[in-house]
C-alpha positions in Angstrom: 29.7 -69.3 116.4 32.2 -70.9 118.8 36.2 -70.2 117.3 39.3 -72.6 117.7 41.9 -70.8 119.4 44.0 -71.1 116.8 41.4 -69.1 114.1 41.1 -66.2 117.2 45.4 -66.4 116.8 45.5 -66.3 113.3 42.9 -63.4 113.6 44.8 -61.7 116.1 47.5 -61.3 114.4 45.5 -60.8 111.0 44.1 -57.6 113.0 47.9 -56.8 113.9 49.0 -56.7 110.6 46.0 -54.4 109.6 46.5 -52.3 112.3 50.4 -51.2 111.3 49.3 -51.2 107.7 47.2 -48.4 108.2 49.6 -46.9 110.4 52.5 -46.8 107.7 49.7 -45.9 105.8 48.9 -42.7 107.3 52.3 -41.9 108.4 53.0 -42.0 104.6 50.3 -39.6 104.2 51.6 -36.8 106.9 55.2 -37.6 105.6 54.4 -36.0 102.1 52.0 -33.4 103.7 55.2 -32.2 105.9 57.4 -32.6 103.0 55.1 -30.3 100.9 55.1 -28.0 103.6 59.0 -27.4 103.7 59.0 -26.6 100.0 56.4 -24.6 100.4 58.8 -21.5 100.6 60.7 -22.8 98.1 57.4 -23.2 95.8 56.9 -19.4 95.8 60.9 -18.2 95.6 60.7 -20.2 92.0 57.2 -18.6 91.3 58.3 -15.6 92.0 60.9 -16.0 90.1 59.4 -17.0 86.9 57.1 -14.1 86.8 59.7 -11.5 87.5 61.6 -12.7 84.3 58.2 -12.6 82.2 58.2 -16.5 81.9 54.9 -16.9 82.1 55.0 -20.3 80.0 57.6 -22.0 82.2 55.4 -20.6 86.0 52.0 -21.8 83.9 53.8 -25.9 83.7 55.3 -25.2 87.6 52.2 -24.5 88.7 49.9 -27.3 87.1 53.1 -29.8 88.7 52.6 -28.1 92.3 48.5 -28.4 91.5 49.0 -32.5 90.9 51.3 -33.0 93.9 49.4 -31.3 96.2 46.3 -33.3 95.0 47.9 -36.6 95.9 48.7 -35.3 100.2 45.6 -33.2 100.4 43.0 -34.3 103.3 40.3 -34.4 101.4 37.7 -35.9 104.8 37.4 -34.1 107.6 34.1 -36.0 109.3 35.3 -34.3 113.0 36.4 -37.5 114.2 40.2 -38.2 114.0 40.9 -41.2 113.5 38.0 -42.3 111.3 39.9 -39.1 109.1 43.1 -40.9 109.2 41.2 -44.0 107.9 39.9 -42.4 105.7 42.0 -40.2 103.8 45.3 -42.8 103.7 42.2 -45.4 102.0 41.9 -43.0 99.7 45.0 -42.1 98.8 45.6 -45.1 98.2 42.7 -46.2 96.0 43.0 -42.8 94.2 46.9 -43.5 93.3 45.7 -46.7 92.1 43.4 -45.3 89.2 40.1 -45.5 91.7 37.0 -42.4 91.3 36.9 -42.0 95.1 33.8 -40.2 95.8 33.2 -39.4 99.3 31.0 -37.5 102.2 31.5 -38.2 106.0 30.1 -36.8 109.2 30.8 -38.2 112.7 31.0 -36.6 116.5 34.4 -35.8 117.4 33.7 -38.5 119.9 32.6 -42.1 119.4 31.9 -44.9 121.8 32.8 -47.2 119.9 36.4 -48.4 120.3 39.4 -47.4 118.1 40.6 -50.1 117.4 37.0 -51.8 116.1 36.1 -48.7 114.1 39.4 -49.2 112.0 39.0 -53.1 111.5 35.6 -51.9 110.2 36.9 -48.7 108.2 39.8 -50.5 107.4 38.5 -53.5 106.0 35.8 -51.7 104.1 37.9 -49.7 102.0 40.8 -53.2 101.7 38.1 -54.7 100.2 36.6 -51.7 97.8 40.3 -51.4 96.3 41.1 -54.5 96.0 37.7 -55.4 94.2 38.6 -52.3 92.1 41.9 -54.1 91.4 40.3 -56.8 89.5 38.6 -54.6 86.9 41.2 -53.9 83.7 39.5 -50.8 82.9 41.0 -47.8 84.9 37.6 -45.5 83.9 35.2 -48.4 85.3 36.8 -49.0 89.0 35.1 -46.7 91.4 34.3 -46.5 95.3 31.9 -43.6 96.8 31.9 -43.6 101.0 28.8 -42.7 102.5 29.1 -42.1 106.5 26.7 -40.4 109.3 25.1 -40.9 112.5 22.1 -42.3 112.1 18.8 -41.8 114.6 21.5 -42.9 117.4 23.4 -44.9 115.2 27.1 -44.9 112.8 26.3 -45.8 109.4 28.2 -46.7 106.6 27.8 -47.5 103.0 30.2 -48.3 100.7 29.3 -49.3 97.5 32.8 -49.6 94.1 32.9 -52.0 91.2 33.2 -55.7 91.5 33.6 -58.6 88.8 30.4 -60.0 88.2 31.7 -63.5 89.1 31.7 -63.6 93.0 32.9 -66.6 94.8 30.1 -67.2 97.9 29.9 -69.9 100.2 26.8 -70.6 101.2 25.3 -66.8 101.9 28.4 -65.8 102.8 30.9 -63.9 100.0 34.6 -65.5 100.3 37.5 -63.2 100.6 39.6 -62.7 96.8 43.3 -62.5 98.9 46.0 -64.8 99.8 45.1 -68.0 101.5 46.8 -66.7 105.0 44.6 -63.8 105.1 41.2 -65.6 103.5 38.1 -64.7 105.0 40.0 -63.2 108.0 38.7 -59.3 107.5 35.4 -60.3 106.4 35.2 -62.5 109.7 36.7 -59.6 112.2 34.5 -57.1 110.5 31.4 -59.8 111.6 32.5 -60.3 115.4 33.1 -56.3 115.6 29.2 -55.8 114.1 27.8 -58.6 116.2 30.0 -56.9 118.8 28.0 -54.0 119.1 25.0 -55.6 117.9 24.6 -53.9 115.0 23.6 -54.8 111.4 25.7 -55.7 108.6 24.4 -56.6 104.7 26.7 -57.3 101.4 25.5 -57.9 97.8 26.1 -57.7 94.8 24.3 -56.7 91.3 26.0 -56.3 87.8 29.1 -55.7 88.8 29.1 -54.0 91.9 29.8 -54.3 95.6 27.7 -52.6 98.7 28.3 -52.8 102.2 26.0 -51.8 104.9 26.8 -51.7 108.4 25.0 -50.1 111.1 26.5 -49.5 114.6 24.2 -48.9 117.9 26.2 -45.9 119.6 26.2 -45.5 123.6 24.5 -41.5 123.3 25.3 -41.5 127.1 29.3 -41.9 126.5 
């Protein structure tokens, strides 16, 4: 399918915005981590003071607060690949801040033959779409995202399933984005083009209030 130059420019601008958004999210996550580490010694001194004075209830409350703060900045996923770690952890942090339950399992080699920008497009859009879909659900307890990433038979396998509204919009056999007109469909189109670039496989399905996306990208084993 041929795409006009105007559409190409719009998609390039969308991709640039997406990359900047991911970088900002990752930097925010690292900034929180650096801040917590900077305050580590002060936290230890405060807890020692509560302990020496026998103020155990205050110490318990302080520990609870620290546990909550740490859970917000902890690196929850370590796949083995730096770019994937950065995108996954920043998106998971965003999702959990929006009261979305996230379960993730991911394991990949340190180096992949897939270009980092393409990896960012696939992962970023997958998780942005999942978060967006979850936010359409009014009951927070029903919001969830499950992520599975691995290497299967020489291919990078990505699977994301999330809660979604049951009245998803379609046009023909394709799903339509619920984003603003400016972003309408660009993310989905970018994902489709990256998958085509690597001669991969992409499948989207919805059933009974859940939406699932499955992606297979062949890897160059000689890389």
